[in-house]
N, C-alpha and C positions, 0 to 999 in steps of 0.2 A: 175176600169179604169186602175189602175197601172198595173194590170195583162195583160191587152190588150196592153198596152205600151211595156211591157217587151216581149210579144209574137211577136210584130212587130220588136223589137229590135233584137231579137234572129234570126229571119228570115233574117234581113238584114245582120247580123254579118255572119250567115252560107253561105250566098251567097258570102261574100267577102273572107272568110278564109277556108271554108269547103273543098275546093280542097286540100289545103295544109294540113289540118287535115288527110285526107284520104291518101294522097300520101306519107306523111313521114314514117309512120310504113311499108307501102309496099315496099318503096325504101330500108329501113333499112333491111328488110328480104332478098330483092335482093342482096344487097351489102354482106350481110353475106353468102349467098348461092354462089355467084360468088367467093367470097374470099376463101371459104372452097373448091370450085372446083379447083381454081388455085393451092391452097397449095397441092393437092392430085393428080395432073397430072404431065406429063413429061415436061409441058411448062417451069417450073422452071429449068429444066436441059438442055433443047434444046437451039438451036441457036435462035430460035424465042421467047426466054423468054421476050423481051422487049415488043413485041406485046401482049403477053399473059398477062403481067403484066398490060399493058395499058388498055386491054379490061376487066380485072378483077377489075380494079380500077375506071372505069368510073362510075359504080353504087355509089360507094363510094363518088366520086366528086359530083354526083347528090345529093346524101343524105346530103352532108355538105351544099350544095347551098339550098336545101329545109329547113334545120335546120335554116340557117341565114334568109331565106324568112320567116319562122314561127315567129321568133323573132321580125323582122321588121314589119310583118303584124299584129301581135298581139298589139304591141305599137302603129301602125297607127290606128288600130280599137279603142283602148281605148281613144286616143286623139281625132281623127277625128270625131268619131260619136257624142262626146259632142260638139266639137268646130263647126262643120259644122251644127249639129242638132239644136243647141240652140243659137249659137252666130254669125252665118252667115245667109245667105238667107233663109235657111230651118227654121230658127227661128221664122220667121214671121208667118209661118204655125203653128209650134208647140206650139207657144205661144197663138194662138187663140183657141186652144182646151179647152174644159170645165175641166181642170185640174189645181191643184196647182203646183207651181215651184218646190215644194219638191217631187212631184210625178214624174215629168220629170227627175229630178236629181237621184231619187231612181231608176227609171227603167234603166236609163244608167249605173248607179253605179253597180248595181247588175248584169247586163248583162256583163259589162266590166270585173268584178270580176270572174264570171263563165267563161268568154272567156280566161282570164289569167291561171285560174286553168286547163281548158281542154288543153290548150297548154302546160303548165308545165307537166302535167300527160302523154300527148302523146309524148313529149320530152324524159322524163324518160323511157317510155315504148319502144320508138324506139331504145335508147341506149342498153337496155336489149336485144331487138331483134337483135342487131348487133352481138351478141354473141350466138345467138340461135342455128344456124346451127352447128353441130358438138360438141356443148356443152350442150346438153340437160341434161346430167347427172349433171353438174355443177349447172345448174338452179334448177334441182330438189332437190339438196342438199341444196341450198340456202332456198327454201321453206320449206324443212324439218326442217332446223335449225330454221327458224322463228316460225313454228308450235311448235316445242320442247320448245322454249323460252316462247310462250304463255301459254303453259301447265304447265310449272314450275312457271311462274309468271303471273298468270291470270290478275293481276292488270295492267300489262304493256299494255294490249289491250286498257283499259280505258285511260291511260295516252297518248297512241298514238292517240286516237281519240281527246284527248284534245289538244294535240300539233297540229294536223292537223287543228282544229278549230282555233287556235291562227294564223296559218300560213294563213288560209283563211281570217281571219280578218285583218292581216298585208297586205295581197294583196289588200283589199278593202280600207285600209288606204292610200296606195300609189295611188290608182285610184282617191279617193276623194282629195288627195293632189294635183294631176294633174288638176282636176276639179276647185278647189279653185285658184290655180294659173292662169288658163286660164281665170277665172271669173275677177281676180284682174287685169289682163292684159287688159281685155275688157274695163276697165275704162278709159284707155289712148286714146288720140285721134289719135296717129300715132305708129308705130312699136309695135303693140299689141302682136306679138308672142315673140318678143324680151323682152318686159316687163313681159310676162308670164314666160319665162325662169328665168328671174331675180326673179320674185316672188317665183317660185319653190326653187331656190337657197336659197333665203332670208328665206322662211319658214324652210328649212332644217337647216340653221345656227340658227334661232331663237329657235327652238326646241332643238337643241344641246346644246345651251347656258343655255336653261331653265334646261335641265337635269344636266349639270354641276353645276348650282346654286343649285339645290335640292340635288345633291350628296354632295355638300359642306356643306349645312345646316343641313343635316342629317347623317354627317360622321360617328359620333360615334355609333348610332344604327346600321348602315350599316355595320361597322366594327365588331360589336358584332354578326351580323348575319352571316357574312363571317366565323367568327371565329367558329361559331357553325357549318356551313356546313362542314369545313374541319375537325373538331374534332368529330362531332356526325353524319356524313352523313348516316352510315350504319344502325344507329338505327332510324333516323328520316328523311330518304330520301322520305317516302311518303309525309309528311307535307311540305318538302322543295320544291319538284316537284310542288304540288298543289299550294303553295304560289308564285313560279316562274311563273308558267302558268297563275294563276289568276291575278297576277300584270301586266304581259304583255297584257293579254285581256283587262283588265280595261284602261290600257294606250292607247291601240289601239282604243278602243270604244270612249273614250274621244276625241281623235284626229279626228275620223270620225265625231263625232257631230259637233266638231269646223268647220271642213272644209265643211260640209254640210250646216250649218247655214250662213256661209260666202258666199257660192255659191248661196244659196237660196235667201239671202238679196240683193245681187247684181243683180240677175236675176229680182227679183221682184220690186226693187226701183231704180236701176241705170242701167238698161239694155240699151246697146248701140250697137245695131246690126250693122254689116259691110253691 
C-alpha cells in the first residue's frame, strides 16, 4: 500500500512541478546559445548593441525566473503536500485509508526527498548547460579530469557514492524536520503556521545546543581525533573519511527516526484537522 501511495504522490508532484523541471534545462541551453550568438556577431559593435544585448539577455532573465520558480515550487511541494494532504481537508480522506500513519508519512517523505533531489540535480545540470555552447572542450576536459581521477584513485568513486548517500539522507532529515514542525503546530488552536515556524526554529536551536553539549562533554577525544587528522591524514584518510561519513549518516538517521515518531504520534493520537 505504501508503494501505491508513493505512486499517487509522484503523479501529483509531477503535475505541479514537471513543467518547470522540463523548462529549466531547455531555457539554460537557449540562454547559452543566444549569449554565444550575441558575443560573435556585430551587434556588440553596432549602434543597435542595446537592442541586441536586450534580446540576448531575455532568455537569461527567463532562466533566472525559472530557477527561482524551481526553488519556490520545490519548497511548496515539500510543505503543502504534507500540510494539505494530512493536516487540512484532504486529511479526512487520507486518514480513512486502510494504512498506518507511518505509511502516510513515509510515502510523502520519500516523495518529497526525491523531488528535492531531482530539483537539485536539474539546477546543477542547468548551470552546466549555461556554459555548454562554445565551451564543449572545457566540459570535455572536466569529464576527462574526473575520469582520470577515478582511474588513479578508484576508491574515490566509492567515497563519492557514500557522500551522495549522506547528502540524500540529509535532505530527508530536513523534510522530516518540516513534517515534525507542521505536526507540532497542528496541536495549537490558532495560528498553526506561525507555531509550525516557531517549532522548526526551536528544533534547530535544540539540536544545535545538544551538539554543543556533546562537543563539550567529549572535547578531549574530539581534540585527539582532530590532531590525528591533521598529523596522519595522508596515511589514514581512508579511515577518516569512512568515520566522518558514517558518523554523519548515523546522526541524520537518528534525527529522521525522532522526527518520524513525533509526526506519527501526533497524527495518530492528537490529530487536529483544520
